[in-house]
C-alpha positions in Angstrom: 0.0 0.0 0.0 2.8 2.4 0.9 4.6 1.7 -2.4 1.4 2.4 -4.3 1.0 5.7 -2.5 4.5 6.8 -3.4 4.0 6.0 -7.1 0.7 8.0 -7.1 2.5 11.2 -6.0 5.8 12.6 -7.1 8.6 10.5 -5.6 11.1 12.2 -3.4 14.7 11.5 -2.7 13.6 10.1 0.7 11.3 7.6 -1.2 14.2 6.5 -3.4 16.5 6.0 -0.3 13.8 4.0 1.4 13.1 1.8 -1.6 16.9 1.2 -2.1 17.4 0.5 1.6 20.2 3.1 1.9 20.8 6.3 3.9 19.4 9.5 2.6 23.0 10.9 2.1 23.9 7.8 0.0 20.9 8.3 -2.2 21.8 12.0 -2.6 25.4 11.3 -3.5 24.4 8.7 -6.2 21.7 10.9 -7.8 24.0 13.9 -7.8 26.7 11.9 -9.7 29.2 11.5 -6.9 31.6 8.6 -7.2 31.9 8.3 -3.4 29.5 5.4 -3.2 29.8 1.6 -3.5 28.8 -0.1 -6.8 26.1 -2.0 -4.9 24.6 1.1 -3.4 24.8 2.9 -6.7 23.0 0.1 -8.5 20.2 -0.1 -5.8 19.6 3.7 -5.8 19.5 4.0 -9.6 17.1 1.0 -9.8 14.9 2.5 -7.1 14.9 5.9 -8.9 13.9 4.2 -12.2 11.1 2.2 -10.5 9.6 5.2 -8.8 10.0 7.5 -11.7 12.0 9.9 -9.6 12.5 13.4 -11.0 14.8 15.8 -9.4 13.1 18.9 -8.0 13.6 21.6 -10.6 14.1 24.7 -8.4 16.3 22.9 -6.0 18.4 21.5 -8.9 18.8 25.0 -10.4 20.1 26.2 -7.0 22.6 23.4 -6.8 24.1 23.8 -10.2 25.1 26.9 -12.0 25.4 26.8 -15.8 28.7 25.4 -16.9 28.5 26.0 -20.6 29.7 22.4 -21.1 28.1 19.7 -23.2 28.7 15.9 -22.8 29.2 13.9 -26.0 29.1 10.2 -25.6 29.7 8.2 -28.8 29.5 4.5 -29.4 33.0 3.9 -30.8 35.4 6.7 -31.5 37.4 4.4 -33.8 34.5 4.2 -36.2 35.1 7.1 -38.7 31.4 7.9 -38.7 31.5 8.8 -35.0 34.8 10.6 -35.2 33.5 12.8 -38.0 30.3 13.4 -36.1 32.2 14.3 -32.9 34.4 16.8 -34.8 31.4 18.5 -36.4 29.5 18.6 -33.1 32.5 20.1 -31.2 32.8 22.9 -33.8 29.1 23.6 -33.8 29.1 23.7 -30.0 31.9 26.3 -30.0 29.8 28.5 -32.2 27.1 28.4 -29.6 29.5 29.1 -26.7 29.9 25.6 -25.4 32.8 23.4 -24.6 32.4 19.6 -25.3 33.5 16.7 -23.1 34.0 13.7 -25.4 33.7 10.1 -24.1 33.9 6.8 -25.9 31.6 3.9 -24.9 33.5 1.4 -27.0 30.2 -0.3 -27.9 29.9 -1.3 -24.2 26.8 -0.4 -22.2 28.6 -0.7 -18.8 31.3 1.7 -20.1 28.6 4.1 -21.3 27.0 4.0 -17.8 30.3 4.9 -16.2 30.6 8.0 -18.4 27.0 9.0 -17.8 27.8 9.1 -14.1 31.0 11.0 -14.7 29.1 13.6 -16.8 26.6 14.0 -13.9 29.4 14.8 -11.5 30.8 17.4 -14.0 27.4 19.2 -14.0 27.2 19.4 -17.8 24.4 21.5 -19.3 23.2 19.0 -21.8 24.0 15.5 -23.2 24.4 14.2 -26.8 24.4 10.4 -26.7 24.7 7.5 -29.2 23.4 4.7 -27.0 24.3 1.0 -27.1 21.2 -1.0 -26.0 18.3 -0.7 -23.6 17.5 1.6 -20.7 19.9 1.1 -17.8 19.3 2.4 -14.3 22.0 5.0 -14.8 20.4 6.2 -18.0 17.0 6.2 -16.3 18.5 8.4 -13.6 20.0 10.7 -16.1 16.7 11.2 -17.8 14.9 11.6 -14.5 17.3 14.3 -13.5 15.9 16.5 -16.2 19.2 16.9 -18.0 18.6 18.1 -21.6 19.3 15.0 -23.8 19.4 14.2 -27.5 20.2 10.9 -29.2 22.7 10.7 -32.1 22.0 8.2 -34.9 20.6 5.7 -32.4 17.6 5.7 -30.1 16.3 3.6 -27.2 12.7 2.5 -27.0 10.9 4.0 -24.0 13.1 7.2 -23.8 11.3 10.3 -25.1 14.3 12.3 -26.5 14.9 13.8 -30.0 17.0 11.7 -32.3 19.1 13.1 -35.1 20.4 10.4 -37.4 20.6 8.6 -40.7 17.5 7.7 -42.8 18.3 4.0 -42.6 15.3 2.9 -44.7 16.5 5.1 -47.5 20.1 3.9 -47.2 19.2 0.2 -47.3 16.8 0.8 -50.2 19.7 2.3 -52.1 21.7 -0.8 -51.5 18.9 -3.1 -52.6 18.4 -1.1 -55.8 22.1 -1.4 -56.5 22.2 -5.1 -55.9 19.3 -5.6 -58.3 21.0 -3.5 -61.0 24.2 -5.6 -60.5 22.2 -8.8 -60.9 22.9 -10.2 -57.5 20.5 -12.8 -56.0 22.6 -14.6 -53.5 23.8 -11.9 -51.0 25.4 -12.4 -47.6 24.1 -9.8 -45.1 26.4 -9.1 -42.2 24.3 -6.9 -39.8 24.6 -5.4 -36.4 23.0 -6.4 -33.1 19.2 -6.0 -32.9 19.7 -4.4 -29.5 21.1 -1.3 -31.2 18.4 0.6 -33.1 20.5 1.1 -36.2 21.2 -2.7 -36.4 17.5 -3.5 -36.0 16.4 -0.8 -38.5 18.9 -1.8 -41.2 18.1 -5.5 -40.8 14.3 -4.8 -40.9 14.6 -2.7 -44.0 16.7 -5.4 -45.7 14.2 -8.2 -44.8 11.3 -6.1 -46.0 12.8 -5.3 -49.4 15.0 -8.3 -50.4 12.3 -10.5 -52.0 10.9 -7.5 -54.0 14.4 -6.9 -55.3 15.0 -10.5 -56.3 17.4 -11.4 -53.5 17.5 -14.8 -51.8 15.6 -15.2 -48.6 18.0 -18.1 -47.5 18.5 -17.4 -43.7 21.9 -19.1 -44.0 23.1 -16.0 -45.8 22.4 -13.7 -42.8 24.5 -13.2 -39.7 24.7 -10.5 -37.0 28.0 -9.0 -35.8 28.6 -6.4 -33.1 29.2 -3.4 -35.4 33.0 -3.9 -34.8 35.5 -5.4 -37.2 36.4 -8.5 -35.2 32.8 -9.5 -34.5 31.9 -9.0 -38.2 34.8 -11.2 -39.3 33.5 -14.0 -37.0 30.0 -13.5 -38.5 31.3 -13.7 -42.0 33.2 -16.9 -41.2 29.9 -18.4 -39.9 28.3 -17.7 -43.2 31.3 -19.2 -45.1 31.2 -22.3 -42.8 27.6 -23.0 -44.0 28.8 -23.4 -47.6 25.9 -21.4 -49.0 27.1 -19.7 -52.2 26.9 -15.9 -52.6 28.1 -13.4 -55.1 27.9 -10.2 -53.0 28.3 -9.1 -49.3 26.3 -6.3 -47.7 28.0 -4.9 -44.5 25.6 -2.9 -42.2 28.3 -0.3 -41.2 31.9 0.6 -42.0 33.7 -1.6 -39.3 31.4 -4.5 -40.2 32.4 -4.2 -43.9 36.0 -4.1 -42.9 35.7 -7.3 -40.9 33.8 -9.1 -43.6 36.4 -8.2 -46.3 39.2 -9.3 -43.9 37.5 -12.7 -43.4 36.8 -13.2 -47.1 40.5 -12.6 -48.0 41.8 -14.8 -45.2 39.5 -17.7 -46.0 39.3 -17.5 -49.8 42.5 -15.7 -50.8 42.8 -12.3 -52.3 42.0 -13.3 -55.9 38.8 -15.3 -55.1 37.6 -12.8 -52.6 37.9 -10.1 -55.3 35.2 -11.9 -57.3 32.7 -11.1 -54.6 31.2 -7.6 -54.8 31.0 -5.8 -51.5 28.6 -2.9 -50.6 28.3 -1.1 -47.3 26.4 1.4 -45.1 29.2 3.9 -44.3 31.6 5.1 -46.9 35.1 4.8 -45.5 38.1 6.6 -47.0 39.8 3.4 -48.1 36.8 2.0 -50.0 37.7 3.8 -53.2 41.3 2.3 -53.1 40.2 -1.3 -52.4 40.6 -3.8 -55.2 37.9 -3.9 -56.4 36.5 -0.6 -55.0 33.6 -0.9 -52.6 30.3 0.8 -53.3 28.7 2.4 -50.3 25.9 4.4 -48.7 27.3 7.7 -47.6 25.9 9.0 -44.3 26.2 12.7 -43.4 27.8 12.3 -40.0 28.8 15.9 -39.8 25.3 17.2 -40.4 24.0 14.8 -37.8 26.5 16.2 -35.3 25.6 19.8 -36.0 21.9 19.1 -35.8 22.3 17.3 -32.5 24.1 20.3 -31.0 21.4 22.7 -32.2 18.8 20.4 -30.7 20.3 20.1 -27.3 21.0 23.9 -27.2 17.3 24.4 -27.9 16.4 22.1 -25.0 18.7 24.0 -22.7 17.1 27.2 -23.6 13.6 25.8 -22.9 12.7 25.5 -26.6 11.2 22.5 -28.2 13.5 20.2 -30.3 12.4 17.8 -33.0 14.6 15.0 -34.2 15.5 14.6 -37.8 16.4 11.9 -40.2 19.2 12.9 -42.5 19.2 11.7 -46.2 21.9 9.4 -47.5 23.7 9.3 -50.9 24.9 6.2 -52.7 28.4 6.0 -54.1 28.5 3.5 -57.0 32.1 2.2 -57.6 31.2 -0.7 -59.8 33.1 -1.0 -63.1 30.1 0.1 -65.1 29.7 3.2 -63.1 33.3 4.2 -63.8 33.0 4.0 -67.5 
């Protein structure tokens, strides 16, 4: 009965402490971003805050933290050229608006992302730009509950109401499917990303929805999911090769995935035989045009996504509304016919 009463009114920090079974001071330190708490206490407090829908008191929060003119930018993998270009553009745009950017790399690891979210909270950032990894964690729930202005970059999480600025994945995958049909490919190996990441799920769904219409095989043996990193993609490509299902083309769902797939093809088949398989990618990496043969690709406008994200979070900080936006893609055809 007491729990129901708490949930019917706005939960307080005392309610969070009681639900978590910790002292009020401990709950306060966790929710303010302090690292001076144990991992167990932190997990219990964040879980309790998420369960109760705790939202920090606005006036009290404003008194506690003065504006810092600092934005947090948490990207999924800084080694991925897409995110490094996005980060550079976001940093330049932020400077134009009078903000400094603190850049952090999650390394496609949700736990590492949570650690940086807590660090950002302790640094009293004014707003957060975030390319998330998977589902809502207690730390992310606490970040949202704190009222910190937040926008997502190229990825989103179901259940979090925040503007998202990112690629039009349906358009990009459609461009790949059109290209595969024009090139006469039926048997295509699709190396995707994890469905727990929104871009992985969206690109896979668009491919599944359109492949039959474009005359592409629906053999499930030609589909595998990696982790959006090169090593995971190489393992996924090897699993397809192990099945012995023939294919004439490979579709990599992002740049590092394509790199891993190409590496696996060359190691397993040899350079000459691997070169007979056409490769197409979402993400256009610098080396694609110099590969042999060159790799055709969907070009995402990472810089524009970074700039739009900064403008969105600046609007939220100023109390204005911000609407997410899907940024169009372009297709770079490097097939021999396109070069004639």
